[in-house]
Structures are given as C-alpha cells and as structure tokens.
N, C-alpha and C positions, 0 to 999 in steps of 0.2 A: 611506801603506797604503791601498790600495783593498780595498774587503768587497761582496762579492757574495752574493748572494740567492738560493737554490735552493730556497725551502718548507719548511715544518714548522721543522724545529731544524739547516738545513741552511746552512751559511757558509761561501764561499773569502776566503780572507783573503792576500792580497798583499803581500806586507814586503820590500824588499830584492831579491833573487833568490829568496825561497822562496814557493811554494804550498801552503797550508795549509788544509784542507779538511777540515771537523767533521762530524761525523754525517748522511753522505752518505746519506739517503732521497728519492729522486727519482723515478725509473720507479714504483714503488709510490702516489705522488700523487698524484692525477687535476690539483687544482691546476696541478702543474707540471710537465703533459702536452708542451707545449710547449719546454720543455728534452732539450737532446740528451745525453746521458753523455758520449757518445763528444765531445764538442768541449773537457769537462771535463779540465784538466790538472793535477796537484795532485804534489806533493813529499813531504806528509806527510799522513797522514790522520790528525787526534785523535778518540777512540769515549770516549763518558763513559760509554757502557754497551751490552749486546747489545741491549736491542730490537731487533726487525723494523723499527719507524720509525725507528731511527737508524743501524742497519749495512745496511739494504737493498741499497745497491749498493757496498759495500765489495768484495766480490770482484771485479766488473767493472771499476772503477774501478782500483783496485790492480793487477790482472793489465796491464791494459793501459801503465799510466803509471811503474810497477815503482815506486809510493808507499811508503813506510815507514808502517808501522799503529803509532800510537802508542793504549795505552790502558791500560784494567783486565787484569792479567795473564792471567785467566783467557777474558775476550774475544777479546786478539788469540791466546793459545794456540789457542782453537778455530779462528782461519784459518790458524794455521801448519796446524794438522792438514788443511788444504785446500791445501797448497803455498805457503801466501804468507809462508814466513820471513823475510822482513826488515819484522821488528816489534820493537817495544821495551814488553815488557810492564810497569806501575806498579802500584803501590797509592796509598792518600792519604798524604802527607805524604814521597812522595817528590819528588825534582827530577830533571829530564836537561838537558842542553844538547845542544842542537842546531845546527844552520848559521846559524838565524833568531834564536837567544836559545836561553830557556831556560823550562822547563815544568815547572811547580809543579801537583799533581795535589794536589786539595783533595777532603773530601768532600761527599756531596750523600745527602740523605735521602728513596730514591727505591730500589723493588725491579728488579732486572736478571735475565733470563735470555736465551739465544738462542736465532735461529729455531726451532730443534728443539726448544727444550723443556730444552735441556741448561743445567749452573748457570752464567752468565754474570759470576760475581765480584759489587763492589760496583759500585753505581752512584757516579759520581764526577763534576766538576767538574774546571776547570784556571784557571792565574794563569799569561797568557803573558806575558815579557820581550821587547821587541825593543827596537833601536835606534831605532824609530821611537814604539812606544807600548807602554803597559802593561794587559792588559786580561784581565774575568776572562769566564768564559763556563761559566756555572750549571751543563749540562745539566741531566736532571730533579731538581726537588728542590721538596721544600717549603723554608717559612723556616727559619733556622736560624741560633740566637745565634752559629754558630761561625762566619759570613760575618763578626762583628767583627774575625775575628784577621786578614782580610786588607786591614783598614784600618789593624791596627797595621804588615803588614809591609812595604804596597806602595801605591803611589799611581797610583792606578786612571784612567785618561783614558777608559775605558767601559765597560759591560758587559752582556753576551748575556744576558737573563734569560727565563724562561720564561714566560709570562702568562694560558695558555690556560685556568685551573682546571682541575679535575675528579682531574687525575693529578698537576697540578705547583702550583707557585704562580698565583696569581691577580692583578691589576694591584695590587691594595691591596698583597698581601705584598710585590709585586715593587720597589715603592716603599721599604718597607721595608728592602730587601733592599741598595738601592742606597746607603740614608740608611748602613747598616752597613759595605757596601763602600767607602765612600768618594767615590761617585761622583755627577756628576747626568747621567749622559746612558747612559740605558736605551736597547738594543737589544732590540727584541722578538723572540722565538721561542713555538714551542710554540703554536699557536694555529692555528686555522681548517681543519685540515686534514683532520676531523673533525666532525661535526653537536657530538658532545658538547662540544667549544674551540672553538665559534664565538665569535669576541671582536665586542663592542659598542668599534668602534676610537673612536668618540666620546666616550664616555662614560671610555673609559681613556685618553685625552689628556685629559680632563676632572680625573681624580684626577692624572694624574701632575703638568701643572700647579700645582695646587693645592699638591700636596707640591714643589715647584720643582724639580721633575726636567723632563729633556727626553726624550721617549719618540720614536723613532724606530723608524717599519713600512716597511719595503720591500716594496715590490713584487717578486712573483717574477722573477728574471731583471734585477733593477737592481743597478747597480753603484753604491756609494758611496764618494765619497774622503773621507777618515778624520785 
C-alpha cells in the first residue's frame, strides 16, 4: 500500500488496483502550490464532510477521472446536483463494499456545510478494510469515546488523525484517539495550512513518543509505502 500526501487532510491511498483520494483540497492551499491536480488519478474520492477545505477540488478531479464520490448523503448529493452522479451517499453506522474492500462510516464531532453555505449533513470518519491494510481516517473531529468502538471491531494498522487543534483534536488528544482505536501509528493531518493550526512538529513528536506512538508527518507530495 502506498500513501501520498497532498496537503491539509488530502491523501491518496493506492491499494491493489484502486486509487482512493481523501478530502481533496489542493489548489486552494498555498502550501500545495507545487501539486498539479491534473496529474492526480483517482478511482474513488472519499469525503468526510462538506467544508471547502475538504472538497475544494472534488469537482475538477471527479469530472476528469470519473471517480466515484463517497461520503455523507447530503455532501455527495450536493455534487450530484452539479452533474456528478457517480456517487454513493452514506450515514454513520453504514458500510459499503467497493473494489478495494469495505468502507464503514463512523461518527465525528464537527460541523459541516457546503462551500455555498448549504447543509452538508453530518461530519464523519471512515474505517477502511482492504486486502493489504485496515486503517481509520478520522476526518475533522474532537476526541470522543466512541472511538473505542473501533478497537472493539477492527485491528488497525494505522490511523490518519487530525492534530492541528482549534477546529479539531490537537496532538495530545490524537495520541488518546490512537489508544482508543488500538493503533500505534498516527499519520498526522489538518495542520499548518492556516496560521491558526500551525504545528510545533518537534513538540508533537515528543508527545507521541512519550505516549508510545509513532507520529508520521509527510512532506506535501511525498509518497510512503506502508
């Protein structure tokens, strides 16, 4: 399994013959100005919620690649109204099977609205099971004890966890979330994009190490094999 980071909360996971893109917000992110979205291929685009900093490049990438959009019902329906009818709406608790494996939609504590201000449904996260790895993508969320249910049901290889604070968990909460979900490997996301979520990377690594967790912080554009 290969994972590429495109900034903020956007990752491309390549597993088997499938390319899964999470929360594409690239052209609006000055830190990712060197990324050409026209070179990004995707078979699926998974959306955790409707905020502009998570869906900014969905329309452009989905139209070019023909990717299926998967996410909260109201979020994908908004894109359906834009002519992107290849979509699969879900709600927390639901599970769907695709070519690469299964997607379980889990709860997140966060707001959600679409770029035009319309209702975006509830914010969510995902547990993804593939033939290679099982992982959790938290989306934007606060720390919640509901995360313990993930550990009861799944054996995670790693977790994408928000760590930027202000709008989401900080690193202290993220290491607790890793403990709740039963993983020792945290891939950090939702940090540095805006001044209010700038990360002290050295401090974050200290917190993770003290908690016995591995914190992986990608460079934008970097690909890592997991």
